[in-house]
C-alpha positions as CSV (number, residue, x, y, z in Angstrom):
1,M,0.0,-0.2,0.2
2,T,2.9,2.1,0.5
3,A,4.7,1.9,-2.5
4,R,1.4,2.3,-4.7
5,Q,0.6,5.7,-2.1
6,G,4.4,6.5,-3.2
7,A,4.0,5.9,-7.2
8,P,2.0,9.0,-7.8
9,A,3.6,11.2,-5.8
10,E,7.0,10.6,-8.0
11,R,4.7,10.8,-11.4
12,Q,3.5,14.4,-10.5
13,G,6.8,15.4,-9.6
14,S,8.2,14.2,-12.8
15,P,7.3,17.2,-14.9
16,A,8.7,19.5,-12.7
17,G,11.7,17.2,-12.7
18,G,11.9,17.5,-16.7
19,R,11.3,21.2,-16.7
20,A,14.6,21.4,-14.2
21,A,16.6,19.2,-16.4
22,P,17.0,21.3,-19.0
23,A,18.2,24.3,-17.1
24,A,19.8,21.5,-14.8
25,R,22.1,20.4,-18.3
26,W,22.6,24.3,-19.2
27,R,24.1,25.2,-15.7
28,A,26.5,22.4,-16.3
29,L,27.7,23.6,-19.5
30,T,31.1,25.4,-20.1
31,A,30.8,29.5,-20.9
32,R,32.2,27.9,-24.3
33,Q,29.7,25.1,-24.5
34,R,26.9,28.2,-23.6
35,A,28.6,30.6,-26.5
36,L,28.6,28.0,-29.1
37,V,24.7,27.4,-28.3
38,V,23.7,30.4,-28.9
39,W,26.0,30.8,-31.4
40,A,23.9,28.6,-33.8
41,A,20.6,29.1,-32.4
42,L,20.9,32.7,-33.3
43,V,22.1,32.0,-36.8
44,V,19.4,28.8,-37.2
45,G,16.5,30.7,-35.8
46,A,17.4,33.9,-38.2
47,F,17.3,32.1,-41.0
48,A,14.0,30.0,-40.2
49,V,12.4,33.5,-39.3
50,G,13.7,34.9,-41.9
51,G,12.2,31.8,-44.7
52,L,9.3,32.5,-43.0
53,L,8.9,36.2,-44.0
54,H,10.3,35.3,-47.0
55,A,7.9,33.2,-47.9
56,R,4.9,35.4,-46.7
57,G,6.5,38.4,-49.5
58,V,7.7,40.3,-46.3
59,L,11.0,40.3,-47.7
60,R,10.6,40.4,-51.6
61,I,14.1,41.2,-52.1
62,D,16.1,38.6,-50.2
63,H,15.8,35.3,-51.0
64,L,18.0,34.0,-48.4
65,P,17.0,35.7,-45.5
66,P,19.1,37.2,-43.4
67,L,21.5,36.8,-46.8
68,H,21.2,39.2,-49.1
69,A,21.8,36.2,-51.6
70,L,21.1,33.0,-53.6
71,A,21.1,29.1,-52.2
72,R,23.4,26.9,-54.7
73,L,24.7,23.5,-54.3
74,P,28.6,23.3,-53.8
75,T,30.9,22.4,-57.0
76,P,34.2,19.9,-57.4
77,A,35.8,23.7,-58.3
78,L,35.6,24.0,-54.0
79,L,38.1,21.5,-53.6
80,P,41.2,23.7,-53.9
81,A,40.0,25.5,-50.9
82,V,39.2,22.6,-49.2
83,V,42.2,21.0,-49.6
84,F,44.2,24.2,-48.6
85,A,42.1,24.5,-45.7
86,A,42.9,21.0,-45.0
87,V,46.6,22.0,-44.9
88,A,46.2,25.6,-43.6
89,V,44.9,24.4,-40.1
90,P,47.3,22.4,-38.7
91,V,50.2,24.4,-40.3
92,L,49.5,27.7,-39.8
93,P,49.3,28.1,-36.3
94,R,53.2,26.5,-35.9
95,L,54.2,29.5,-38.6
96,T,52.4,32.4,-36.6
97,A,54.1,30.7,-33.5
98,N,57.5,30.1,-34.3
99,P,59.3,32.4,-36.1
100,P,60.5,36.3,-35.3
101,M,57.0,38.4,-35.0
102,R,57.7,40.4,-37.9
103,A,57.2,37.6,-39.7
104,A,54.4,36.1,-38.5
105,P,52.1,38.7,-39.9
106,A,53.5,38.1,-43.8
107,A,52.8,34.4,-43.3
108,A,49.1,35.3,-42.3
109,F,48.5,37.4,-44.6
110,A,50.0,34.9,-47.1
111,A,47.7,32.7,-45.9
112,S,44.6,34.9,-45.8
113,L,44.8,35.6,-49.7
114,A,45.5,32.5,-50.6
115,W,42.1,31.6,-48.7
116,T,40.3,34.3,-50.1
117,V,41.1,33.8,-53.9
118,L,40.2,29.8,-53.6
119,L,37.1,30.7,-52.4
120,A,36.5,33.3,-54.7
121,V,37.1,31.6,-58.0
122,S,35.2,28.3,-56.8
123,G,32.6,30.2,-57.6
124,D,31.8,33.1,-60.2
125,G,35.3,34.2,-60.2
126,L,37.0,36.6,-58.9
127,A,36.5,39.9,-60.8
128,W,32.4,38.8,-61.5
129,P,31.0,41.0,-58.8
130,F,32.3,44.0,-60.0
131,T,30.5,43.6,-63.5
132,H,27.5,44.1,-61.8
133,P,25.5,47.1,-63.4
134,Q,24.9,48.7,-60.1
135,E,28.5,48.6,-58.7
136,Y,31.0,51.3,-58.7
137,L,32.9,50.4,-61.6
138,A,29.3,51.0,-63.9
139,G,29.6,55.1,-62.2
140,L,32.9,55.5,-64.0
141,G,31.3,56.8,-67.2
142,A,30.0,60.1,-65.4
143,V,33.0,60.6,-64.3
144,G,34.8,60.9,-67.6
145,D,38.0,63.3,-67.5
146,D,36.9,65.2,-64.8
147,P,36.7,63.8,-61.6
148,L,36.9,67.2,-60.1
149,G,33.2,68.8,-61.7
150,W,31.9,65.4,-61.4
151,L,32.6,65.5,-57.3
152,A,31.4,68.8,-57.0
153,G,28.1,67.8,-58.5
154,F,28.1,64.3,-57.0
155,T,25.1,65.4,-54.5
156,R,23.1,67.2,-56.9
157,D,23.2,63.9,-59.1
158,L,23.0,61.4,-57.1
159,S,19.6,59.7,-58.2
160,A,21.3,59.0,-61.5
161,Y,24.0,56.6,-60.3
162,P,24.2,53.2,-59.8
163,T,22.6,51.6,-56.6
164,H,26.1,51.5,-54.4
165,V,27.6,54.5,-55.8
166,R,23.9,56.6,-54.2
167,G,24.5,54.6,-51.3
168,H,28.0,56.2,-50.5
169,P,29.9,58.7,-50.7
170,P,32.1,59.2,-53.5
171,L,35.2,58.3,-52.6
172,P,35.3,54.7,-53.7
173,V,34.5,55.7,-57.3
174,L,37.3,58.4,-57.3
175,V,40.1,55.7,-56.2
176,L,39.0,53.2,-59.0
177,W,38.9,56.2,-61.5
178,A,42.5,56.5,-60.1
179,L,42.7,53.1,-61.1
180,A,41.8,53.1,-64.4
181,A,43.8,56.4,-65.0
182,I,47.2,54.5,-64.3
183,G,46.8,51.9,-66.3
184,L,44.5,49.7,-64.3
185,P,41.0,49.5,-65.6
186,G,38.4,47.2,-65.1
187,P,37.0,44.7,-63.0
188,F,40.1,42.2,-62.6
189,W,42.3,45.0,-61.4
190,A,39.3,46.7,-59.3
191,A,39.0,43.3,-57.3
192,L,42.9,42.5,-57.2
193,L,42.8,45.9,-55.1
194,V,39.7,44.8,-53.0
195,V,40.9,41.7,-52.3
196,V,45.2,42.5,-51.6
197,T,44.0,45.4,-49.5
198,G,40.9,43.5,-47.3
199,C,43.2,40.5,-46.6
200,S,46.4,43.1,-45.8
201,A,43.9,44.0,-42.6
202,T,44.9,40.5,-41.0
203,V,48.3,42.4,-41.0
204,A,47.2,45.5,-39.6
205,I,45.2,44.2,-36.9
206,G,47.3,42.0,-35.6
207,L,50.2,44.7,-35.3
208,T,47.4,46.2,-33.7
209,V,46.8,43.8,-30.9
210,W,50.8,43.4,-30.9
211,R,50.4,47.0,-29.0
212,V,47.8,46.2,-27.4
213,A,48.0,42.9,-25.9
214,G,51.4,41.5,-26.3
215,E,53.1,39.9,-29.0
216,D,51.3,36.0,-27.6
217,A,48.3,37.4,-28.1
218,A,48.8,38.7,-31.5
219,R,50.1,35.1,-32.5
220,R,47.2,33.4,-31.4
221,V,45.0,36.1,-33.3
222,L,46.5,35.7,-36.5
223,P,45.6,32.1,-37.8
224,H,42.0,32.7,-37.0
225,L,42.1,35.9,-38.9
226,A,43.8,34.4,-41.6
227,L,41.2,31.7,-41.6
228,C,38.2,33.9,-40.8
229,P,34.7,32.9,-42.9
230,A,34.7,37.2,-43.3
231,A,37.0,35.8,-46.4
232,V,33.8,34.9,-48.8
233,W,32.8,38.6,-48.9
234,I,36.3,39.8,-49.0
235,A,36.5,38.7,-52.3
236,T,34.7,40.5,-53.7
237,T,32.8,43.7,-52.0
238,M,34.4,47.5,-51.7
239,D,33.8,47.1,-48.3
240,A,37.1,45.2,-48.2
241,F,38.9,47.5,-49.2
242,F,37.4,49.9,-46.4
243,A,37.9,47.1,-44.2
244,G,41.8,47.5,-45.2
245,V,41.8,51.2,-45.0
246,G,40.4,51.2,-41.4
247,A,42.7,48.5,-40.2
248,W,46.4,50.0,-41.7
249,G,44.7,53.7,-39.5
250,T,44.4,51.8,-36.4
251,A,47.6,50.0,-36.8
252,L,49.8,53.5,-37.7
253,L,47.9,55.4,-35.3
254,V,49.4,52.7,-32.5
255,L,52.8,52.4,-33.9
256,G,53.1,55.8,-33.8
257,A,53.4,55.3,-30.1
258,R,56.3,53.0,-30.4
259,S,58.3,54.9,-33.0
260,R,60.0,58.0,-31.6
261,A,61.2,59.0,-34.5
262,G,58.5,58.7,-36.7
263,R,55.7,60.1,-34.5
264,V,54.3,62.4,-36.6
265,V,54.8,61.3,-40.2
266,L,52.8,57.5,-38.4
267,G,50.2,60.1,-37.0
268,L,49.4,61.4,-40.4
269,G,49.4,58.4,-42.5
270,A,46.7,57.0,-39.8
271,G,44.6,60.8,-39.9
272,L,44.7,60.2,-43.9
273,A,43.2,57.2,-43.4
274,L,40.8,57.7,-40.8
275,G,40.1,60.4,-42.4
276,A,39.4,58.9,-45.7
277,L,36.9,56.2,-44.1
278,P,33.6,58.2,-44.1
279,Y,34.3,59.6,-47.6
280,L,34.5,55.7,-48.3
281,S,31.4,54.6,-46.2
282,Y,28.5,56.9,-44.4
283,G,28.4,53.2,-41.9
284,M,32.1,53.5,-41.0
285,V,32.2,56.7,-38.8
286,P,31.1,54.3,-35.7
287,F,34.3,52.5,-36.3
288,L,36.6,55.5,-35.1
289,L,35.7,53.6,-32.0
290,V,38.3,50.8,-32.8
291,P,41.5,53.6,-33.0
292,L,40.5,55.4,-30.1
293,V,40.2,52.6,-28.1
294,A,43.2,51.2,-29.2
295,A,44.6,54.4,-28.6
296,L,44.1,55.5,-25.3
297,V,45.2,51.9,-24.2
298,V,48.2,52.0,-26.1
299,G,49.2,55.8,-24.6
300,V,49.8,57.3,-28.2
301,P,51.7,60.6,-27.8
302,R,50.5,64.0,-28.1
303,S,52.3,64.9,-31.4
304,T,50.9,61.6,-33.0
305,V,47.9,62.5,-31.8
306,A,48.0,66.3,-32.7
307,A,49.5,65.1,-36.2
308,C,46.5,62.0,-36.3
309,L,43.7,65.1,-35.7
310,A,45.8,67.3,-39.0
311,G,45.5,64.4,-41.3
312,M,42.0,63.8,-40.6
313,A,41.3,67.2,-41.3
314,A,42.9,67.8,-44.5
315,V,40.9,64.8,-46.2
316,S,37.7,66.9,-45.3
317,A,39.4,69.8,-46.4
318,L,40.0,68.7,-49.6
319,F,36.7,67.3,-50.5
320,A,34.9,70.6,-49.2
321,A,37.2,72.7,-51.4
322,G,36.1,70.0,-54.4
323,G,32.4,70.8,-53.9
324,F,31.3,67.5,-51.5
325,W,29.9,68.8,-48.2
326,W,29.9,65.4,-46.2
327,P,26.4,66.3,-44.0
328,A,25.2,67.3,-47.4
329,G,25.7,64.0,-48.9
330,V,23.9,62.2,-45.7
331,L,21.1,63.5,-46.0
332,A,20.6,62.8,-49.7
333,T,21.7,59.4,-49.2
334,H,19.5,59.1,-46.9
335,A,16.4,60.0,-49.1
336,E,17.7,57.6,-51.7
337,W,18.0,55.2,-49.4
338,A,14.3,56.0,-48.0
339,A,13.2,55.1,-51.5
340,D,15.1,52.4,-51.9
341,P,12.8,48.7,-51.5
342,G,15.4,47.8,-48.3
343,A,13.4,50.0,-46.5
344,E,10.8,48.5,-46.1
345,R,12.9,45.8,-44.7
346,P,11.2,45.0,-41.4
347,Y,13.1,46.9,-38.5
348,L,12.7,44.1,-35.8
349,Y,13.8,40.9,-37.6
350,F,16.8,42.9,-38.7
351,L,17.9,44.2,-35.1
352,V,17.9,40.9,-34.3
353,A,19.0,39.2,-37.4
354,N,21.9,41.1,-38.5
355,L,23.0,40.3,-35.4
356,A,23.0,36.5,-36.6
357,V,24.8,37.1,-39.8
358,L,27.5,39.1,-37.2
359,A,27.9,35.6,-35.6
360,L,28.2,33.8,-39.4
361,V,30.7,36.0,-40.8
362,T,33.1,36.1,-37.2
363,G,32.0,31.9,-37.0
364,P,31.3,30.7,-34.1
365,A,35.6,30.3,-32.8
366,T,34.7,34.5,-31.9
367,A,31.5,33.3,-30.2
368,A,34.1,31.7,-28.2
369,G,36.4,33.6,-27.6
370,L,34.1,36.7,-26.8
371,V,33.2,34.8,-23.3
372,A,37.1,33.0,-22.7
373,Q,38.8,33.9,-19.3
374,G,41.8,36.1,-19.7
375,R,43.0,39.6,-19.7
376,A,40.8,42.6,-20.6
377,R,43.6,44.1,-22.6
378,D,42.9,41.1,-25.1
379,R,38.9,41.4,-25.4
380,I,39.2,45.4,-25.3
381,L,39.6,45.9,-29.5
382,P,36.7,43.1,-30.0
383,M,34.1,44.7,-27.7
384,A,35.1,47.9,-29.2
385,A,33.9,46.9,-32.8
386,L,30.9,44.9,-31.4
387,V,30.2,48.3,-29.6
388,A,30.2,50.4,-33.4
389,V,28.5,47.5,-34.8
390,L,25.3,47.3,-32.1
391,A,25.1,51.0,-33.0
392,L,25.3,50.9,-36.7
393,D,22.4,47.7,-35.8
394,V,19.6,49.9,-33.9
395,S,19.7,53.0,-35.8
396,G,17.8,50.8,-38.4
397,V,20.0,52.3,-41.4
398,T,21.5,48.6,-42.1
399,R,18.3,46.5,-42.7
400,G,19.7,43.5,-44.7
401,E,23.0,43.0,-46.9
402,V,25.0,44.0,-43.6
403,E,27.3,40.4,-44.5
404,R,29.2,43.1,-46.4
405,I,28.6,46.0,-44.3
406,W,29.6,44.8,-41.3
407,L,33.4,43.5,-42.8
408,P,35.6,46.5,-41.1
409,Y,34.0,45.3,-38.2
410,A,34.0,41.8,-38.1
411,L,37.3,41.1,-38.7
412,W,37.8,43.4,-35.2
413,V,35.7,41.3,-33.7
414,A,36.7,38.0,-35.1
415,A,40.4,38.8,-33.1
416,A,38.5,37.2,-29.9
417,A,38.8,34.1,-32.0
418,G,42.3,34.3,-30.6
419,R,41.6,34.4,-26.8
420,T,40.5,30.7,-27.5
421,G,43.9,30.0,-28.6
422,T,45.5,27.7,-31.2
423,G,48.1,24.9,-29.6
424,R,45.5,22.4,-27.5
425,E,43.7,20.3,-29.4
426,G,40.2,21.4,-28.4
427,D,41.4,25.0,-29.5
428,R,42.6,23.6,-33.0
429,R,39.3,22.2,-33.7
430,L,37.7,25.8,-33.6
431,L,39.8,26.6,-36.2
432,V,38.6,23.9,-38.2
433,V,35.2,24.7,-37.6
434,Q,35.8,28.9,-38.4
435,A,37.7,27.0,-42.1
436,V,34.4,24.7,-42.4
437,V,31.7,27.3,-41.9
438,G,34.0,29.6,-44.8
439,L,33.8,27.0,-47.2
440,L,29.9,25.9,-46.1
441,L,29.1,29.7,-46.8
442,Q,31.0,29.4,-50.7
443,G,29.3,26.6,-51.1
444,F,25.6,26.8,-50.5
445,V,25.6,30.3,-50.8
446,K,25.8,32.1,-54.1
447,S,26.4,36.2,-53.0
448,P,26.0,39.0,-55.5
449,W,29.2,40.3,-53.8
């Protein structure tokens, strides 16, 4: 009788025990495991909700939301990238750990360049994105032989330009015009400039981390930067060029604190690069938080800061003298954006989905690195970039297509992946996963960039 009386009580208690079990299992996970679960849930959830919204006709211009892309199946052309990843994952950490520190970034740059190009040529080719009629190159005809005249009338004639030109300040077109003017016209040379500059951000970020967090931190960061899934969009979107310019501006600024003889020169170079960012993309303004934080951490000398500010002011003065007033450009571009179908994208969905894209572009190792234990200095640059991303995300002007827009920020956020290390077998597996995510994105996603 006692046993039978106890049985219902056990059955009544089982639902509560069932509800408690998931919570107990969650508490039993390590911080890294929780981060990976959240990463996967965020990405899967964004695609699931995005697919539903697309099926209902809410997202008309996005066929693979939250990505502005189409689905496809991998081809055998992806095999060279697979082979390279299989070799690079075990070899690259050794190449960046053993040589003199000045040689380690070069090894990472070479790996980044090879990885990016192999991914690109497995799809539609390295230069294909620049052949699109709405890309920057399509706007060169309006410039002709009079870049200053074009610059003076840029805001006035904005509505007549291709989509990407309308959505940005005039400097990207002027860069491509200058490239053609020196005898390097066309999509191939534009693609080469973008890929090399974008991949060089690996070196610049590594040097900055070296100054901010030390040599060991920089060595651990480099392999993750080289094999970051963001490589899929470094080839080929102009935002990769923005990423390289911003990274080198930041690196020159902090290196100016180390070189007594070159403080002013490096500061001026940093100012010219950082001052160019708002004229490359309006969305690069929040990025300036990254060099600001880096400069505060390393204690950049006043002479370097003054030279940097002078360089930034010189860029603005040159554009103003040429007839382009930046605030007027912002207002004109906002008006064009408001009339674009992208402005109809639901804010609340992309508020979350944009972050899912950032998670996808930076890879699961970044999520694990952000929660890893360690020094605050190892985390400060990724967190600064993340704060800048959140500011853009909340503003609502980045509704979709952020797989390219996030690039200048994503590479800095991805530096957090280095906090997982690459020496232990468990950490090496995270580098494998980073490469696998890049291969999956390249194989299954057909992006216009």
